[in-house]
MDTraj code that builds the backbone (N, CA, C; nanometers):
import mdtraj as md
import numpy as np

residues = "MET ASP GLN CYS ALA PRO ALA ASN ARG GLU ALA ARG ILE PHE GLY ILE VAL THR ARG LEU LEU SER LYS PRO VAL VAL THR THR LEU LYS ALA GLU GLN PRO LEU TYR ASP VAL GLY LEU SER SER LEU ASP MET VAL ASN LEU MET LEU ALA VAL GLU ALA GLU PHE ASP VAL GLU ILE PRO GLN GLU HIS MET ALA PRO GLU ASN PHE ARG SER VAL ALA ALA ILE GLU ARG LEU ILE SER VAL LEU THR PRO".split()
xyz = np.array([
    [0.0837, -0.1194, 0.0000],
    [0.0000, 0.0000, 0.0000],
    [0.0876, 0.1249, 0.0000],
    [0.0391, 0.2260, -0.0648],
    [0.1115, 0.3509, -0.0804],
    [0.0799, 0.4445, 0.0357],
    [0.1826, 0.5048, 0.0940],
    [0.1607, 0.5936, 0.2075],
    [0.2191, 0.7316, 0.1804],
    [0.2098, 0.7794, 0.0576],
    [0.2684, 0.9084, 0.0239],
    [0.1735, 1.0220, 0.0590],
    [0.2299, 1.1417, 0.0668],
    [0.1532, 1.2613, 0.0984],
    [0.0573, 1.2944, -0.0151],
    [-0.0558, 1.3599, 0.0166],
    [-0.1530, 1.3945, -0.0873],
    [-0.0931, 1.4733, -0.2040],
    [-0.0028, 1.5655, -0.1781],
    [0.0574, 1.6446, -0.2867],
    [0.1383, 1.5538, -0.3792],
    [0.2083, 1.4569, -0.3226],
    [0.2848, 1.3629, -0.4035],
    [0.1915, 1.2726, -0.4837],
    [0.0820, 1.2290, -0.4231],
    [-0.0165, 1.1475, -0.4952],
    [-0.0684, 1.2249, -0.6147],
    [-0.1044, 1.3511, -0.5924],
    [-0.1580, 1.4335, -0.7009],
    [-0.0559, 1.4493, -0.8133],
    [0.0693, 1.4726, -0.7796],
    [0.1741, 1.4878, -0.8810],
    [0.1894, 1.3584, -0.9611],
    [0.1819, 1.2458, -0.8955],
    [0.1936, 1.1173, -0.9644],
    [0.0750, 1.0949, -1.0579],
    [-0.0442, 1.1349, -1.0156],
    [-0.1635, 1.1214, -1.0997],
    [-0.1525, 1.2137, -1.2211],
    [-0.1065, 1.3381, -1.2000],
    [-0.0847, 1.4289, -1.3126],
    [0.0105, 1.3643, -1.4135],
    [0.1147, 1.2980, -1.3652],
    [0.2100, 1.2318, -1.4536],
    [0.1451, 1.1225, -1.5360],
    [0.0599, 1.0429, -1.4742],
    [-0.0108, 0.9363, -1.5450],
    [-0.0987, 0.9957, -1.6547],
    [-0.1766, 1.0981, -1.6196],
    [-0.2668, 1.1616, -1.7163],
    [-0.1869, 1.2192, -1.8331],
    [-0.0778, 1.2857, -1.8039],
    [0.0054, 1.3454, -1.9089],
    [0.0579, 1.2387, -2.0040],
    [0.0998, 1.1247, -1.9492],
    [0.1501, 1.0156, -2.0345],
    [0.0407, 0.9572, -2.1230],
    [-0.0835, 0.9576, -2.0755],
    [-0.1934, 0.8989, -2.1518],
    [-0.2457, 0.9909, -2.2625],
    [-0.2206, 1.1192, -2.2509],
    [-0.2708, 1.2126, -2.3513],
    [-0.2012, 1.1897, -2.4848],
    [-0.2799, 1.1829, -2.5915],
    [-0.2222, 1.1604, -2.7234],
    [-0.1656, 1.2886, -2.7831],
    [-0.2088, 1.4028, -2.7300],
    [-0.1551, 1.5313, -2.7756],
    [-0.1216, 1.6155, -2.6529],
    [-0.0264, 1.7049, -2.6653],
    [0.0102, 1.7892, -2.5518],
    [-0.1075, 1.8760, -2.5060],
    [-0.1154, 1.9002, -2.3776],
    [-0.2201, 1.9854, -2.3230],
    [-0.1822, 2.1304, -2.3508],
    [-0.2709, 2.2004, -2.4204],
    [-0.2437, 2.3392, -2.4557],
    [-0.2510, 2.4278, -2.3320],
    [-0.3498, 2.4038, -2.2504],
    [-0.3645, 2.4812, -2.1276],
    [-0.3084, 2.4021, -2.0114],
    [-0.2884, 2.4677, -1.9011],
    [-0.2409, 2.3995, -1.7814],
    [-0.3551, 2.3175, -1.7228],
    [-0.3299, 2.1915, -1.7028],
    [-0.4294, 2.1020, -1.6455],
    [-0.4478, 2.1347, -1.4987],
    [-0.5712, 2.1551, -1.4592],
    [-0.6066, 2.1840, -1.3201],
    [-0.6592, 2.0564, -1.2544],
    [-0.6423, 2.0471, -1.1243],
    [-0.6807, 1.9261, -1.0510],
    [-0.8292, 1.8926, -1.0660],
    [-0.9167, 1.9927, -1.0704],
    [-1.0608, 1.9680, -1.0785],
    [-1.1134, 1.9666, -1.2219],
    [-1.0271, 1.9908, -1.3198],
    [-1.0691, 1.9963, -1.4602],
    [-1.1102, 1.8583, -1.5094],
    [-1.2270, 1.8473, -1.5732],
    [-1.2674, 1.7176, -1.6271],
    [-1.1659, 1.6661, -1.7293],
    [-1.1270, 1.5418, -1.7154],
    [-1.0242, 1.4852, -1.8014],
    [-1.0717, 1.4688, -1.9459],
    [-1.2030, 1.4553, -1.9663],
    [-1.2539, 1.4511, -2.1035],
    [-1.2249, 1.5824, -2.1752],
    [-1.2219, 1.6936, -2.0996],
    [-1.1952, 1.8250, -2.1582],
    [-1.0546, 1.8368, -2.2158],
    [-0.9614, 1.7563, -2.1684],
    [-0.8233, 1.7637, -2.2182],
    [-0.7930, 1.6517, -2.3172],
    [-0.8958, 1.5780, -2.3549],
    [-0.8778, 1.4824, -2.4626],
    [-0.8702, 1.3360, -2.4261],
    [-0.8950, 1.2995, -2.3000],
    [-0.8935, 1.1569, -2.2664],
    [-1.0241, 1.0928, -2.3134],
    [-1.0140, 0.9833, -2.3858],
    [-1.1307, 0.9112, -2.4368],
    [-1.1768, 0.8068, -2.3350],
    [-1.2846, 0.7384, -2.3683],
    [-1.3337, 0.6306, -2.2814],
    [-1.2286, 0.5209, -2.2663],
    [-1.1619, 0.4864, -2.3746],
    [-1.0562, 0.3857, -2.3682],
    [-0.9396, 0.4357, -2.2827],
    [-0.9066, 0.5639, -2.2958],
    [-0.8012, 0.6219, -2.2120],
    [-0.8381, 0.6110, -2.0643],
    [-0.9667, 0.6256, -2.0335],
    [-1.0103, 0.6176, -1.8936],
    [-0.9866, 0.4775, -1.8373],
    [-1.0077, 0.3756, -1.9187],
    [-0.9789, 0.2378, -1.8746],
    [-0.8291, 0.2236, -1.8487],
    [-0.7499, 0.2739, -1.9416],
    [-0.6045, 0.2687, -1.9235],
    [-0.5611, 0.3511, -1.8027],
    [-0.6296, 0.4609, -1.7781],
    [-0.6008, 0.5442, -1.6610],
    [-0.6248, 0.4652, -1.5332],
    [-0.7377, 0.3955, -1.5256],
    [-0.7674, 0.3155, -1.4067],
    [-0.6591, 0.2098, -1.3842],
    [-0.6196, 0.1413, -1.4905],
    [-0.5159, 0.0391, -1.4784],
    [-0.3819, 0.0990, -1.4378],
    [-0.3494, 0.2150, -1.4934],
    [-0.2234, 0.2818, -1.4592],
    [-0.2231, 0.3285, -1.3145],
    [-0.3365, 0.3770, -1.2659],
    [-0.3466, 0.4205, -1.1256],
    [-0.3290, 0.3006, -1.0331],
    [-0.3919, 0.1888, -1.0667],
    [-0.3755, 0.0682, -0.9847],
    [-0.2282, 0.0277, -0.9782],
    [-0.1606, 0.0302, -1.0918],
    [-0.0196, -0.0090, -1.0952],
    [0.0681, 0.0916, -1.0207],
    [0.0439, 0.2194, -1.0423],
    [0.1269, 0.3240, -0.9804],
    [0.1182, 0.3219, -0.8287],
    [-0.0016, 0.2981, -0.7763],
    [-0.0226, 0.3048, -0.6315],
    [-0.0325, 0.1671, -0.5665],
    [-0.0118, 0.0609, -0.6457],
    [-0.0137, -0.0755, -0.5941],
    [-0.1426, -0.1038, -0.5169],
    [-0.2546, -0.0729, -0.5828],
    [-0.3864, -0.0970, -0.5242],
    [-0.4734, -0.1691, -0.6261],
    [-0.5758, -0.2332, -0.5768],
    [-0.6795, -0.2877, -0.6637],
    [-0.8056, -0.2089, -0.6344],
    [-0.8578, -0.1446, -0.7354],
    [-0.9767, -0.0613, -0.7161],
    [-1.0981, -0.1534, -0.7140],
    [-1.1716, -0.1549, -0.6016],
    [-1.2891, -0.2416, -0.5917],
    [-1.3959, -0.2007, -0.6937],
    [-1.4745, -0.2966, -0.7365],
    [-1.5794, -0.2750, -0.8360],
    [-1.6691, -0.1567, -0.7997],
    [-1.7038, -0.1437, -0.6731],
    [-1.7955, -0.0357, -0.6330],
    [-1.7342, 0.1034, -0.6486],
    [-1.6031, 0.1110, -0.6636],
    [-1.5361, 0.2404, -0.6834],
    [-1.5030, 0.2673, -0.8295],
    [-1.5335, 0.1719, -0.9177],
    [-1.5063, 0.1900, -1.0603],
    [-1.6220, 0.2646, -1.1249],
    [-1.6365, 0.3893, -1.0867],
    [-1.7440, 0.4745, -1.1367],
    [-1.6830, 0.5967, -1.2048],
    [-1.7467, 0.6465, -1.3096],
    [-1.6922, 0.7623, -1.3820],
    [-1.6593, 0.8818, -1.2931],
    [-1.7397, 0.9062, -1.1928],
    [-1.7136, 1.0228, -1.1066],
    [-1.5818, 1.0106, -1.0294],
    [-1.5337, 0.8896, -1.0078],
    [-1.4057, 0.8705, -0.9385],
    [-1.2851, 0.8923, -1.0290],
    [-1.3101, 0.9063, -1.1599],
    [-1.2014, 0.9240, -1.2564],
    [-1.2220, 1.0461, -1.3451],
    [-1.3111, 1.1361, -1.3048],
    [-1.3421, 1.2506, -1.3904],
    [-1.2346, 1.3580, -1.3863],
    [-1.1528, 1.3606, -1.2813],
    [-1.0483, 1.4626, -1.2687],
    [-0.9330, 1.4071, -1.1850],
    [-0.8220, 1.4772, -1.1897],
    [-0.7072, 1.4388, -1.1066],
    [-0.7467, 1.4429, -0.9592],
    [-0.8203, 1.5452, -0.9188],
    [-0.8617, 1.5576, -0.7790],
    [-0.9521, 1.4415, -0.7368],
    [-1.0419, 1.3995, -0.8246],
    [-1.1304, 1.2870, -0.7927],
    [-1.0498, 1.1584, -0.7754],
    [-0.9513, 1.1383, -0.8613],
    [-0.8660, 1.0190, -0.8494],
    [-0.7855, 1.0244, -0.7202],
    [-0.7346, 1.1417, -0.6867],
    [-0.6573, 1.1569, -0.5625],
    [-0.7439, 1.1251, -0.4414],
    [-0.8684, 1.1700, -0.4430],
    [-0.9597, 1.1384, -0.3313],
    [-0.9832, 0.9881, -0.3224],
    [-1.0013, 0.9234, -0.4372],
    [-1.0207, 0.7781, -0.4392],
    [-0.8984, 0.7072, -0.3814],
    [-0.7809, 0.7449, -0.4252],
    [-0.6573, 0.6822, -0.3763],
    [-0.6417, 0.7049, -0.2262],
    [-0.6798, 0.8214, -0.1783],
    [-0.6675, 0.8489, -0.0343],
    [-0.7590, 0.7595, 0.0475],
    [-0.8719, 0.7172, -0.0111],
    [-0.9646, 0.6247, 0.0567],
    [-0.9079, 0.4821, 0.0547],
    [-0.8416, 0.4485, -0.0551],
    [-0.7926, 0.3111, -0.0724],
    [-0.6584, 0.2833, -0.0068],
    [-0.5847, 0.3874, 0.0289],
    [-0.4531, 0.3699, 0.0911],
    [-0.4534, 0.4351, 0.2277],
    [-0.3805, 0.3771, 0.3200],
    [-0.3763, 0.4339, 0.4553],
    [-0.3032, 0.5673, 0.4608],
])
top = md.Topology()
chain = top.add_chain()
for i, resn in enumerate(residues, 1):
    res = top.add_residue(resn, chain, resSeq=i)
    for name in ("N", "CA", "C"):
        top.add_atom(name, md.element.get_by_symbol(name[0]), res)
traj = md.Trajectory(xyz[None], top)
C-alpha cells in the first residue's frame, strides 16, 4: 500500500494523465478539470484506471469503478486516499 503525501499522490496522478494524452495539453491542467476536456477518451479512462492501480499498488474495488471517481485528477486523488492508509 502507498503511504505518500496527498501532494505527491496528485503529482503522480498528473504524470499518469500526461503520459496517456495523445496530444500535448495546450492549457495547464487543473486538478478539478474534467479529463474529457483535455482529450482523454473512454478507452483512455480504462487505461487510466489500470495505470493508477499499478502506480499506487492498489486494486480498485468494483464499487469504486465509477466515472465520477475518474473525472479529474482531484477525484482520483480522493479515491486513492480512501484506498490507501
